[in-house]
C-alpha positions as CSV (number, residue, x, y, z in Angstrom):
1,M,78.8,127.7,105.6
2,L,79.0,124.7,103.9
3,H,80.8,126.1,100.9
4,L,83.4,127.7,103.4
5,L,83.8,124.2,105.3
6,L,84.5,122.3,102.0
7,A,87.1,125.1,101.3
8,V,88.4,124.0,105.0
9,I,87.9,120.1,104.2
10,Y,89.9,120.9,101.1
11,L,92.9,122.2,101.8
12,S,93.0,119.8,104.7
13,F,92.9,117.0,102.4
14,I,96.1,118.8,100.7
15,S,97.4,119.1,104.3
16,L,97.2,115.4,104.6
17,G,99.8,114.9,101.2
18,L,101.8,117.3,102.0
19,P,104.3,114.8,104.6
20,D,103.8,111.7,103.0
21,A,106.5,111.6,100.5
22,L,109.2,114.1,102.5
23,L,110.8,111.7,104.2
24,G,112.0,109.8,100.7
25,S,112.6,112.9,99.3
26,A,114.4,114.2,102.5
27,W,116.5,110.6,103.5
28,P,119.5,110.7,100.7
29,S,120.3,113.9,102.8
30,M,119.3,112.9,106.0
31,Y,121.3,109.6,106.8
32,G,124.8,110.0,106.3
33,E,124.2,113.1,109.8
34,F,122.7,110.6,111.7
35,N,125.4,107.9,110.6
36,V,123.1,105.1,110.2
37,P,122.7,102.9,106.9
38,V,120.1,104.1,104.3
39,S,117.6,101.0,105.1
40,C,116.5,102.1,108.4
41,A,114.2,104.8,106.8
42,G,112.2,101.3,106.8
43,V,112.3,101.5,110.5
44,I,110.5,104.9,110.6
45,S,108.3,104.6,108.4
46,T,107.2,101.1,110.3
47,I,106.1,103.2,113.0
48,I,104.7,106.0,111.3
49,A,102.8,102.8,109.7
50,V,102.1,101.2,113.3
51,G,100.5,104.2,114.5
52,T,98.6,104.9,111.5
53,V,97.1,101.6,111.9
54,I,96.4,102.5,115.6
55,S,95.2,105.3,115.0
56,S,92.6,104.1,112.7
57,L,91.0,101.6,114.9
58,Q,90.1,103.9,117.5
59,S,88.8,106.6,114.8
60,D,85.2,105.5,115.9
61,R,85.6,106.3,119.4
62,L,87.6,109.4,118.9
63,T,85.0,110.9,116.7
64,R,82.5,109.5,118.7
65,A,83.7,111.3,121.9
66,L,84.9,114.6,120.3
67,G,83.1,115.2,116.9
68,A,84.6,115.2,113.5
69,G,86.2,119.0,113.2
70,K,87.8,118.7,116.8
71,V,89.8,115.1,116.0
72,T,90.5,116.8,112.5
73,A,91.7,119.9,114.5
74,I,94.1,118.1,116.9
75,S,95.1,115.6,114.4
76,V,96.8,117.6,112.0
77,G,98.2,119.4,115.3
78,A,99.8,116.1,116.6
79,T,101.3,116.3,113.1
80,A,102.7,119.5,112.6
81,A,104.3,118.8,116.2
82,A,105.8,115.6,114.9
83,I,107.0,117.3,111.6
84,F,108.3,120.1,113.5
85,G,110.5,117.8,115.7
86,F,111.8,115.9,112.8
87,S,113.7,119.3,111.9
88,V,115.0,119.7,115.1
89,S,116.1,116.4,115.7
90,H,119.8,115.9,116.2
91,S,119.6,111.5,116.4
92,F,117.9,109.1,114.6
93,W,116.2,107.7,117.9
94,A,114.8,111.3,117.8
95,L,113.2,110.9,114.8
96,C,111.6,107.2,116.0
97,L,110.3,109.1,118.7
98,W,108.4,111.5,116.5
99,A,107.4,109.1,114.6
100,V,104.7,107.8,117.2
101,P,102.7,111.2,117.1
102,Y,103.5,111.6,113.2
103,G,101.6,108.3,112.7
104,L,99.1,108.4,115.9
105,G,97.9,112.0,113.9
106,A,97.5,110.5,110.2
107,G,95.5,107.7,111.1
108,S,92.7,109.7,113.4
109,V,92.6,112.7,110.5
110,D,92.1,110.7,108.0
111,A,89.4,108.2,108.8
112,A,87.6,110.9,110.2
113,L,87.6,113.5,107.3
114,N,86.4,110.3,105.0
115,N,83.6,109.0,106.8
116,Y,82.3,113.0,107.3
117,V,83.0,113.3,103.2
118,A,81.4,110.4,103.4
119,L,78.0,111.4,104.9
120,H,77.7,114.8,104.4
121,Y,79.1,115.2,100.6
122,A,78.6,114.1,97.2
123,S,80.5,111.5,95.8
124,R,82.3,113.6,93.1
125,H,83.9,116.0,96.1
126,M,85.3,112.5,97.4
127,S,87.2,112.1,94.4
128,W,88.1,115.6,94.1
129,L,89.2,115.6,97.7
130,H,91.6,113.1,97.1
131,C,92.8,114.5,94.0
132,M,94.0,117.7,96.5
133,W,95.6,115.0,98.4
134,G,97.7,114.1,95.3
135,V,98.3,117.7,95.1
136,G,99.9,117.9,98.4
137,A,102.1,115.1,97.5
138,S,103.1,116.3,94.8
139,V,104.5,119.5,96.8
140,G,105.8,118.2,99.7
141,P,108.9,116.9,97.3
142,Y,109.2,120.3,95.7
143,I,109.5,121.9,99.3
144,M,112.1,119.9,100.3
145,G,114.0,120.4,96.9
146,Y,113.7,124.2,97.5
147,A,114.7,123.9,101.1
148,L,118.0,121.8,100.1
149,T,118.5,123.9,96.8
150,G,118.6,126.7,98.6
151,G,120.8,125.9,101.6
152,G,118.3,125.8,104.2
153,G,119.0,121.8,104.3
154,W,115.8,119.2,105.2
155,N,115.5,120.4,108.5
156,M,113.7,123.5,106.9
157,G,112.2,121.5,104.5
158,Y,110.1,120.1,107.6
159,R,109.9,123.3,108.9
160,Y,108.5,124.4,106.4
161,I,105.9,121.5,106.4
162,A,105.1,122.4,109.7
163,L,104.6,126.0,109.3
164,M,101.9,125.4,106.8
165,Q,100.4,122.2,109.2
166,V,100.3,125.0,111.6
167,A,98.5,127.7,110.0
168,L,95.9,124.7,109.0
169,T,95.9,124.0,112.7
170,L,94.7,127.4,113.0
171,A,92.2,127.6,110.2
172,L,90.4,124.3,112.1
173,L,90.4,125.3,115.4
174,L,88.2,128.3,114.0
175,S,86.2,126.4,111.3
176,L,85.2,124.1,114.5
177,P,81.3,125.7,114.9
178,L,80.9,125.0,111.2
179,W,81.6,121.2,111.8
180,K,78.3,121.2,113.5
181,A,76.0,122.6,111.1
182,P,75.4,119.4,108.6
183,A,74.7,117.1,111.6
184,A,70.9,117.5,111.3
185,G,71.1,116.5,107.7
186,G,69.7,113.4,109.2
187,T,72.1,111.4,108.1
188,G,71.8,108.9,111.4
189,A,74.9,108.9,112.4
190,E,74.3,109.7,115.3
191,E,71.9,106.8,117.0
192,R,74.6,105.0,118.2
193,S,75.7,106.1,121.2
194,Q,78.5,103.6,122.1
195,P,81.4,103.1,119.5
196,L,81.7,99.7,118.0
197,T,84.4,96.5,119.1
198,L,86.2,95.3,116.3
199,G,84.5,91.7,117.3
200,R,81.2,93.6,116.8
201,I,82.1,95.6,113.6
202,F,83.9,91.8,112.2
203,R,80.4,90.1,112.5
204,I,79.0,92.7,110.1
205,P,78.2,91.0,106.9
206,G,80.2,92.7,103.9
207,V,83.1,93.8,106.1
208,K,86.0,91.5,105.5
209,A,84.7,91.8,101.8
210,V,85.4,95.5,102.5
211,M,88.7,95.0,104.0
212,A,90.3,93.0,102.0
213,A,89.4,95.2,98.9
214,F,91.0,97.9,100.4
215,F,93.8,96.0,100.9
216,C,94.0,95.2,97.6
217,Y,94.0,98.6,96.6
218,C,96.9,99.7,98.2
219,A,98.8,96.9,97.5
220,L,98.7,97.0,94.1
221,E,99.2,101.2,94.4
222,Q,101.8,100.6,95.8
223,T,103.4,97.9,94.3
224,T,103.1,99.7,91.5
225,G,104.5,102.8,93.0
226,L,107.8,101.2,94.0
227,W,108.5,98.3,91.6
228,A,107.2,100.0,87.9
229,S,110.9,101.6,87.7
230,S,112.5,98.0,88.0
231,Y,110.3,96.6,86.1
232,L,111.0,98.7,83.2
233,V,115.2,98.8,83.7
234,L,115.0,95.2,84.6
235,Q,112.9,93.5,81.7
236,K,111.9,96.1,79.3
237,G,115.6,97.6,79.4
238,V,114.8,101.1,79.5
239,P,117.1,103.5,80.7
240,A,117.0,103.9,84.4
241,E,116.5,107.8,83.7
242,T,113.7,107.5,81.6
243,A,112.0,104.6,83.7
244,A,112.3,107.5,86.3
245,S,110.0,109.8,84.6
246,F,107.8,107.3,83.0
247,A,107.0,105.9,86.7
248,S,106.0,109.2,88.1
249,L,103.0,109.5,84.8
250,F,101.4,106.7,87.3
251,F,100.8,109.6,90.3
252,I,100.0,111.9,87.7
253,G,97.4,109.4,85.9
254,I,95.9,109.0,89.7
255,T,96.0,112.5,90.3
256,V,94.3,113.6,86.6
257,G,92.4,110.4,87.2
258,R,90.7,111.5,90.4
259,A,89.7,115.2,89.0
260,L,88.0,113.5,86.2
261,S,86.1,110.8,88.0
262,G,84.7,113.5,89.8
263,F,82.7,114.4,86.9
264,L,82.3,111.1,85.8
265,T,80.1,110.6,89.2
266,M,77.6,112.9,88.2
267,K,76.8,109.7,86.0
268,L,77.9,106.9,87.6
269,N,77.0,105.7,90.7
270,D,80.3,103.9,93.5
271,A,79.9,100.5,92.4
272,Q,80.1,101.3,88.4
273,M,83.2,103.8,88.7
274,I,85.0,101.1,91.2
275,R,84.2,98.4,88.6
276,L,85.4,101.1,85.8
277,G,88.3,101.7,86.9
278,E,89.4,97.4,87.9
279,G,88.6,97.2,84.1
280,I,91.1,99.9,83.1
281,I,93.8,99.0,85.4
282,G,93.3,94.9,84.2
283,V,94.2,96.8,80.6
284,G,96.7,98.4,81.7
285,A,98.9,95.7,83.8
286,A,98.2,93.5,80.6
287,A,99.9,96.1,78.2
288,F,102.9,95.0,80.3
289,L,102.7,91.7,78.8
290,L,102.8,93.1,74.8
291,P,105.6,92.6,73.1
292,L,105.7,96.4,72.2
293,G,108.8,98.2,74.0
294,E,108.5,100.7,76.5
295,Y,106.1,102.6,74.6
296,A,103.2,99.9,75.5
297,A,104.5,99.8,79.4
298,L,104.4,103.1,79.3
299,G,100.7,103.0,78.4
300,G,100.0,100.5,80.6
301,L,101.7,103.0,83.8
302,I,99.4,105.9,82.8
303,L,96.4,103.1,82.7
304,I,97.1,101.4,85.8
305,G,97.0,105.7,87.5
306,L,93.9,106.5,85.8
307,G,92.2,102.9,86.7
308,C,93.5,103.2,90.2
309,A,92.1,107.3,90.6
310,P,87.9,106.4,91.4
311,I,88.6,103.4,93.4
312,Y,90.1,104.8,97.3
313,P,87.2,107.7,97.4
314,C,84.4,105.5,95.8
315,I,84.7,102.1,97.6
316,I,85.6,104.5,101.0
317,H,82.1,107.1,99.7
318,G,79.7,103.9,99.2
319,T,80.7,103.1,102.9
320,P,77.8,104.6,104.5
321,E,74.7,103.2,101.8
322,H,76.4,99.1,101.9
323,F,76.6,99.6,106.4
324,G,74.6,102.5,107.1
325,A,75.6,105.8,108.7
326,D,75.9,104.7,112.2
327,K,78.2,102.3,111.6
328,S,80.4,104.2,108.4
329,Q,83.2,105.5,111.1
330,A,84.3,102.8,112.9
331,I,83.9,100.5,109.7
332,I,86.2,103.4,107.3
333,G,88.4,103.1,110.6
334,V,89.1,99.7,109.6
335,Q,89.4,100.2,106.2
336,M,91.9,102.3,106.5
337,A,93.7,100.4,108.4
338,S,93.5,97.1,106.0
339,A,94.7,99.7,103.8
340,Y,98.1,100.6,105.5
341,A,98.5,97.0,106.2
342,G,98.6,96.5,102.0
343,N,101.5,99.2,101.7
344,C,103.0,97.6,104.4
345,L,103.4,93.9,103.6
346,M,102.8,93.6,100.3
347,P,105.4,95.6,98.3
348,P,107.8,94.0,100.1
349,L,107.0,90.8,99.1
350,F,107.0,91.2,95.7
351,G,110.7,92.0,96.5
352,L,111.4,88.7,97.6
353,I,109.2,87.6,94.1
354,A,111.5,89.7,92.2
355,T,115.2,88.8,93.9
356,H,114.3,85.1,94.3
357,I,111.8,84.1,91.3
358,H,112.4,87.1,88.4
359,V,110.8,90.6,88.1
360,A,108.9,89.6,84.8
361,L,106.0,88.1,87.3
362,F,105.3,92.2,88.1
363,P,102.4,92.5,85.5
364,F,101.2,89.2,87.1
365,Y,101.5,89.8,90.3
366,L,99.4,93.2,90.1
367,L,96.8,91.3,88.1
368,A,96.4,89.0,90.5
369,I,95.7,90.9,93.3
370,L,93.4,93.1,90.9
371,I,91.3,89.7,90.8
372,V,90.8,88.9,94.2
373,M,90.3,93.2,94.7
374,A,87.3,92.2,92.4
375,V,85.5,89.5,93.6
376,M,85.8,90.8,97.2
377,H,84.2,94.0,96.0
378,E,81.2,92.1,94.2
379,A,81.1,89.8,97.5
380,L,80.6,93.4,99.3
381,V,78.0,94.4,97.2
382,G,76.2,90.8,97.5
383,A,76.6,90.5,101.6
384,T,74.8,94.4,101.7
385,G,72.8,94.6,98.8
386,R,73.6,98.4,98.6
387,R,71.6,98.5,101.6
388,G,72.0,101.4,104.7
389,G,69.3,103.5,104.2
390,Q,69.3,107.1,101.9
391,I,72.1,109.6,103.1
392,T,71.7,113.4,102.2
393,V,74.4,114.7,100.7
394,K,75.4,118.1,100.0
395,D,76.4,120.4,96.7
């Protein structure tokens, strides 16, 4: 039965990725219909991000009250309703309204699922599950492209994804009895009856360090994804079409790297995997500075993607060990909030730097973020001493 539940969780991670790139792929076909500037995509994405941060911070309270299975089912259902709402919207303000449940659903399910897997399954599953998120994030734009080229329009693209989310919601509802089975695994997660307040969370040794590390990781990943093509075109003289294909290799590197990381975790622990990833990112960012033309930059992008691959899942998986199973849900919630803050704040900051100083600072910006992340991770290890007891996991 545990393997059946694991299959449902894998499908859930694919589902998490499906909507993530939809707005970006559909917006060129949408904004003219709503008679708004192209920049208004930022308004919608900001609403989604704020909702995600709020629900992430409330994930401990919700999961403690309802359980991980119900939170996941409700959140996916809310996301399905929001995506369907997008598909029938005829005004920009309707999109903004539906963006609220879109974000609220995404944050809760992300934190609840990640904590459940961290508590009950081995580290390799965390890497492979996040690889499945990459599969979903890659498939979403293809579905939207199929709808657009087939004459169905962006509305039908959103509707296809909504129907897939509805099917997953039904599967999650049917799987609810399975979520109770691993709870007797002796993790100790049930020992604390009251959710932790933010004040108490921030006073736990190591929490501020892990939040900063997570902030930096997501800042580095999002900045690379957003600005790599511009850097290649403006600084390296790479043609725009070539730069776009190069930038896609970064995301391919993350997805392939997470598949490989699952096997490496059988030999290396979470802290070692994070250090390995940081080292590979450093080599990749330094490659941008080599006077070897576009091929060095291409290799650098692939290396940064491969280096990013283990960091996000391994930070999450190590949370119960660092802080204890009884606190992990609350701390993963604030980690997710930090991650979304990094996503929102740091890429636009580099945009200002590129505009008012020079885009050539791109690799130095990445290296600066990387150094802070590495320092914060080591501060986390030092502050917690990897304490938290032994976490029972399933294969």
